[in-house]
C-alpha positions as CSV (number, residue, x, y, z in Angstrom):
1,M,59.7,5.9,58.7
2,A,58.1,5.7,55.2
3,A,55.5,3.2,56.5
4,K,54.6,5.5,59.3
5,A,54.2,8.4,57.0
6,A,52.0,6.4,54.6
7,G,49.8,5.2,57.4
8,N,49.4,8.8,58.7
9,G,48.4,10.0,55.2
10,R,45.6,7.4,55.1
11,A,44.4,8.5,58.5
12,N,44.4,12.1,57.3
13,F,42.6,11.2,54.1
14,L,39.9,9.2,56.0
15,S,39.4,11.8,58.7
16,R,39.1,14.5,56.1
17,W,36.4,12.6,54.2
18,V,34.6,11.7,57.4
19,G,34.7,15.4,58.4
20,L,33.3,16.4,55.0
21,G,30.6,13.8,55.3
22,I,29.6,15.1,58.7
23,E,29.6,18.7,57.4
24,F,27.5,17.7,54.4
25,F,24.8,16.0,56.4
26,G,24.8,18.9,58.9
27,E,24.1,21.2,56.0
28,V,21.4,18.9,54.6
29,K,19.7,18.9,58.0
30,A,19.8,22.7,58.1
31,E,18.2,23.0,54.7
32,M,15.5,20.4,55.4
33,V,14.3,22.6,58.3
34,K,13.8,25.4,55.8
35,V,11.6,23.3,53.4
36,A,7.9,24.3,53.3
37,W,6.3,20.9,53.3
38,P,2.8,20.7,51.7
39,T,-0.2,19.9,53.8
40,R,-2.1,16.7,53.3
41,D,-4.9,18.5,51.4
42,E,-2.3,20.1,49.0
43,T,-0.7,16.7,48.4
44,V,-4.0,15.0,47.6
45,A,-5.1,17.8,45.3
46,S,-1.7,17.7,43.5
47,T,-2.0,13.9,43.1
48,W,-5.4,14.2,41.5
49,V,-4.1,16.8,39.0
50,I,-1.2,14.6,38.1
51,L,-3.4,11.5,37.7
52,A,-5.8,13.5,35.5
53,A,-2.9,14.7,33.4
54,V,-1.5,11.2,33.0
55,A,-4.9,9.9,31.9
56,V,-5.2,12.7,29.3
57,V,-1.8,12.0,27.9
58,A,-2.4,8.2,27.9
59,V,-5.7,8.7,25.9
60,W,-3.9,11.1,23.5
61,I,-1.1,8.6,22.9
62,F,-3.6,5.8,22.4
63,I,-5.5,7.8,19.8
64,A,-2.3,8.9,18.0
65,D,-1.0,5.3,18.0
66,T,-4.2,3.8,16.8
67,T,-4.6,6.5,14.1
68,S,-1.0,6.1,12.8
69,S,-1.3,2.3,12.9
70,Q,-4.5,2.3,10.8
71,T,-3.0,4.9,8.4
72,M,0.1,2.8,7.9
73,A,-2.0,-0.4,7.4
74,F,-4.2,1.4,4.9
75,L,-1.1,2.7,3.0
76,I,0.4,-0.7,2.9
77,R,-2.8,-2.3,1.6
78,A,-3.2,0.5,-1.0
79,F,0.3,0.3,-2.5
80,N,0.7,-3.5,-2.4
């Protein structure tokens, strides 16, 4: 009797999780229909903006790193 009850509990557990998974993916599908997907032109324009921003930040980091490196090298030479 106990083995039968334990087996039934596992079946309920699995069926509950499967049901929750089905419900979750159904809700995901419903939300994906509501998404306003960008057009190809919008995507290309956004990509160029991002690439430009990355380039500007990369140059800024390069300049800051080079400047701080040279400053530290100068200070080390000056005080040694």
